[in-house]
N, C-alpha and C positions, 0 to 999 in steps of 0.2 A: 249483738241486738241490746236493747234497754234490759237493765234486768227486770224492771216491773214487769215487762211484756215476758218475759221469760217465765217470772213466776205465776203471772194469771194463766200462761200456760200448762205450767204444771200442774195448777190447782183445778184445772181442766180436767187434766187426763189422770190424776190420782182419784179425784172423788169422781170420775166414770170407773173408774176400778172397784172403788166401795160398793157405787151401784149394781154390779153384778157380783158382788160378793154380797152385803147385806141381809137384800130381800130376796135375790134372786138362789141364794144357798138354800134355804127350806125349802122352796120350791123345786130344787135340784133333788133333794134328798128326796123328799113326796115322792116325785117322779119315780125315784129307786127303790121305793115301798115302803118305804121307814113312817113307822106311825108320827103323831104328833109329840110326845114321851120320848121317843128316839131324838126324833129333830132336838131338843129342846136340850135331850144331854148332849149333844153336840157340840151344840150351839151356846149354852152354859159354860161344859166343858172350855171351849173356843175363851169363854171372858176368863176363865181362870191364867188361859198361856198368855191371854195380854194383859192383864196385870202382872205378870213377869217379865214380858218383853219390852212395855216402855221403858220402862225403869232401865232396865237393862240397856236396851241402845242407848239409852240416852246420855247414861253412864260411857258405854262406848264413844260415845261422840265428843260429851264433854274431854274423856283421857284423850283422844285422837286429835281433839281442836278442830274438828271437822263435821261439815252437815252432809255437803256434798256427797264425800266419799262413802257415808255410811248411806244413803239414799238408791246410790249407783249398786251397795251391793244389795239391798232390799230387795228393788226392783227386779235385780236378777233373778233373784231367787223365789220371787213371787213369781214370776213368769214362765220359771219352771214349775212350780209347786201346782199352782193354777190351772195350768194344762191339763199336766195328769191329772189332778183332783177331776176335773169337769170332763173326763174322760174314762173315769170309774163307776163300778157299777159294784164291787164289793165292798157290803160293811166296815170291814176293819180297814181298807185301802182306803177308804171317805173319814171315817174317823183320823184315821194318821195324820192325811194329806190336808185337811183340814184343818186339824190343829198346828200344821206347819205355817199352812197361808195365813192361822192367826196369827202367827211369832214372826213370820217376814211381814205382814202387809199392813197390819195398825198399828205398830210401832213410827210409821212414816205420818200418820197424824200428827201427833204433838210437834214434832220437828217441821211440819209444813205451817201450821198455825203459828210457831215460836217464826218463825221467816216471815209468816205474811203480816204479823205485827211487828217484826224488825224492821222490815220494807217499808211499810206504812209513816215509822215513826222518822227513818231517814229522810223518805222522799215527800215528809207532808202530804200525804193522800189519806184517804179513808180508807179502816179497814174493809170495809163493804166493797171497796171498788175493785176489791182483790179477790175476796171470799166469794162476788159475786160469779166469778167464772166456775167455782166451786161448784154452787147450785147448779150450772147452767151443764155441766159436764156428766153432773150424778142424773139432770133432767132427760139429756137426749140419751144418753148411755140405759138408762132405763126404760126409757120406748125401742131404744134398736134391739135393745136385750132381751125383751119380749117378743119380738118379731121372729127375732131369730129363735127362739125356743119353740115357737110356735108353727113356724117353714121346715126349720131343718133339725128340731129337735133337741131335746135337753145337751147331748155332747157338743152340740154345735158351739157352745159358750167356748169351749177350749181354746179355739185358734184366736178367738175375740179376747180371750183376756190376754193371752201372753202376746198378740200381737200390742195392744194397748199399752200392756208393761212395757216391750221394748220400745215405742214411741214417747212413753215418759221418761225413760231410760235414755235417749236421745236428747231431749229437752233437760234433763239435770246436767247430761255431760257439759252441754254450754253453760250453764247458769255460773258464775263468778264461784267459789268456794267461800265460804259464811264460818267463819270460825266461833265456837260455841263461846261466850261470853258470861254467862254465867253458873252458879254454882252447881259441882254435880249433886244428884241425888243423892242423901247419905241419912243413916240412921238418927245422925245426928241434928242436919238437918231439918226433916222431918217432923223432932221431937219438937224442936223452935216454932215450925210452920204450925202442928195443933196444937199447941198450946194458947194460944188467942181464941176464944169464946165466944166470938163475931163470927172467926173463919168457921169453929164447927158445926153453927148452927145454920152456916149460909151453904156449906156444903151437904149436909144432913136434907134442907131442902132441895138443893140440884137432885138429890138421891132419889127423893120421894115423888118427883115431877118424870125423875131419868126414868124409875122402871116402867111405866104406862107409856111412856113413849117406845122406848125400847119394844115391851109385849109386841106393841103396835106392827114396828118394822118386821117382826120376826113372824108373825102371825098371819098380816095381814094377805099374804100371797096364799098361803093356804086356807084361810076362810073365802079366797074370791074363786077358788078351784072347786070346795064345798058347796059352794051358792050356784054353783054352774058354768061361772066364768073361765075364760081360757089365759092361757100365760100371755098373751098379745093385751088381753085388757088388765094384766097386772103392772105388765112394763106401763102402761099408759097411765095406771094410778098413781105410779111411782113417779112418773113423768110431770103431771098436774101437780103433785107436791112440792116438787124440787124447782119445777118453771116459777110456782109462785112465790118462792123464796127467795127470788133474781131481787125485785122491787124493792122489798124490805132490806135486804143487805146493800143494795146500792143507796138508796136511804138513810142507813142510819145514822150517818153523819148530821143528819136532819131532825132524827125523832129520839134519837138516843139520848137522854138528859141526865148530866150528873146529879146523883142526887134519886132518882127515883127508879134506879134499877129494880131493886125489892118490888116497887108497885108494878113494873112493867112485866117482871118473872110473874108476881100472881095474874095478871092479867093472861098472861098466856097459858096459866096453868087453869083457870077459867075457860078458855076455846079449848082446852086440851081435854077437860070434863064437856063440853059439849058435842064436842066431834065424837067422844066415845058413847057418848050416851046415845046418841044417834044411832051411833054404827050398830050396838045391840039390836036394834030394832029392824034393820033393815034387814030384807029377803033378796033384794034387786042386786044382782053383782053389779052393773053396773051405776048404780045409783050411787053404791058403795065407793066405785074407785071416783066417783065425780066429788063424792064427800072428799077426797084428799085435797082438795083445794084450799080447803081451811087451814093447811099447814101453814098459808101466810100471815096467822094471826098466832101461830104456834112457835114449830120449834127456832125460826130464826131469831122470833123475837125473844125467846126466850134464852138463845147460846151465845148473843150478840151481846145480851143486859147482862148475864152470866159472866164474863169474859171479861165485862168492863167491868163490874163490881168489883172480879177477884182483882183485879188490876190497881183497883182504887181503896185496896181494905189492907192488902199488904203490901211491906217494904219493897223496891224495889230489887232487894238482893236476893227476894225469897221468890220472882215471878217465874223464872223458869222451874223453880219446884211446884207452885200454886198451877203452871199451865199441866203438867205434867199430871199431878193430882187428879186434875179437875178433867182429862180425857181418860185415867185412869176410872176415876168416878161413873163418866157416862159408859163408856165404850167398856170397862171391863166388869166394874162391882154390880153398877146397873144389870147390866146384860147376862150375869150369872143368874141372880134371882129372877129374870123376867124371863128367859130359857126357861132354866127346869119349874118355877112356879106355875111358872105359861104353858109348856107342855102339859104339864099336868092338870090344871085346870083344866085347858080346853079338849083334852082329851077324855076328861070326864064327865065335865058338864055341858062341853059344845062354845060354839061361838058365842051365844048372848049371853051366858054368866059370866065368860072371859070378857067382854066388853063392857058389861057392868060393874065388875070388878073395877079394871081399868079405871072407867068413869069416877066410881066410888075416891081413886086413890089420887087422881089427878084434884079432886074438888078439895080432898085433904090437903095435898101440896099448895091449892091454892090459899087456902084459911091459914095454913103454916107462915107463908110468904105474907099476906098480910098485918100477921101476927108480928112478926119481924119488920116489916117495914115501918111499924107504929113507935118499935123498940131504937132501931138503927136508920129509918129511914133517911130523916132528917139533919143528919150529921152532915156538917160541912167539911170538916180540918184533915179528910185523905185526901193523901195526893190525886191528881187529877192524871188519868190516862192519856196519854199520846197518842189517840189511835185514829183521830179524822182530822180531816181539812178547816 
């Protein structure tokens, strides 16, 4: 079978797993009786685990010169851990199993994105044409997971998660191996990577915009439940958000222009601000769920532009390091602050104050992005990334 077809299938299945884990873990924990602060503690600690796990598994992949075998191991461990996680009600067991799943599942993301870009470059196709299937898998599984929880209860997720992991395992088994060509992440490489001022300011921008986005990902389900919504409605909201990404990713070769990435990121930040500000005043759970269609102007626009800008400003030999750092920043560091601060804020002041805070932070990211665009946006001496057809 064609390598790009296998990779598209793997993207579909892996992001389907993320749909069961990222938005529905807080819902599952809430169903087990945990408070917003406790939920934030669990997910925030998972961010620390992600920070450790992603570069660790990246270095293991570098040393063993294989991605496929590392993916197979991570998927098998994720299947076992996820099954028991969604079959547990003990607070201690929930924490331990959630941490293990963060350790095994989240490191797959940078490995997958690295494969996506390498296959896109080698095949002369757009990155978006591959990544689109990830958005499709995320949306469909979010919808399905919501109905599973609604009709079968929260513990019905165990078999669904394990079965999806095993399907991804079978697809990975058939994929040809892809030895890692980039340099491993070392303290020395990170020191060189972080010595560039433009890179540091860009990563700060990513952090500022990522935190409110991750806060919403973490507490949207809890908010919908507090407003009187159901698990099925949670699934519908994340389905709408993910499905809206598909067209944006698929057409990224058309709208994503060199030299305009910071302007595009700022546009996404402004849309995040509008989305979260409106969320603060909505009291109808169905209206809040339907508002998630604004994802079309936020995450896929922000993430596609951020990756292209990163690949444009760093030398080719540092791209693997940059991809890992970007994933750590979005899924790890920002997730920690989003979970700890978000849990405390939501638990103390409620959903309205929570969303007002994240909207203000999104506005700050927008203004910072525009300031960076004025400084660096018109430069044209960077390397053009080959990610589109």
